[in-house]
N, C-alpha and C positions, 0 to 999 in steps of 0.2 A: 759197603761189604755185601757180598751175596752169600747165601747159604747153600748154593748148588741145586736148589729145587727147580729153578727156571729151566735149566737144560733138561732135566728129567721130565718135567711136564711137557716141554716141547716135543720130546721124543715120544711120549705117550700119545700126544695128539697126532703125531705123524703116523704112528702105528694104527690108531683108530681110523684115520683117513685111508690108509692102505687096505685095511680090512674091509671097509665100505666099498672101495673100488674093486677089490677082489670079489666081493659078493655080487656086485652088479655085473661083473664080467662072467661069473659062473651062471647067473640067471639068464644073461643074454645068450650064452652058449647053449644052455639047456633049451631055451626057447627056439633057437635055430635048429637044434637037433630034432625037436618034435614038430616044428612047423616048416622044416626045410623044403618039403615037396610043395606045400602051398605057396611059399614065397617064390620058389622057382617057377611055378606056373604063372604066378602074377607077373613076375619080371619078363617071362617069355611073351605073355600077352601084350605087355607094354612095348616090348621090343618089336613085336610083329606090327603093332599099330604105328610105330614110328617109321 
């Protein structure tokens, strides 16, 4: 017999992983917003050398 806790704990773990992924995505987006010009110039330099 099960007491129904397994499904609840699985759901909680899934929510925690989703929050971690969302946090990483937000950090990446903020980094791109602040460093967008620098990244663009670096990629332009690489493209010019190729």
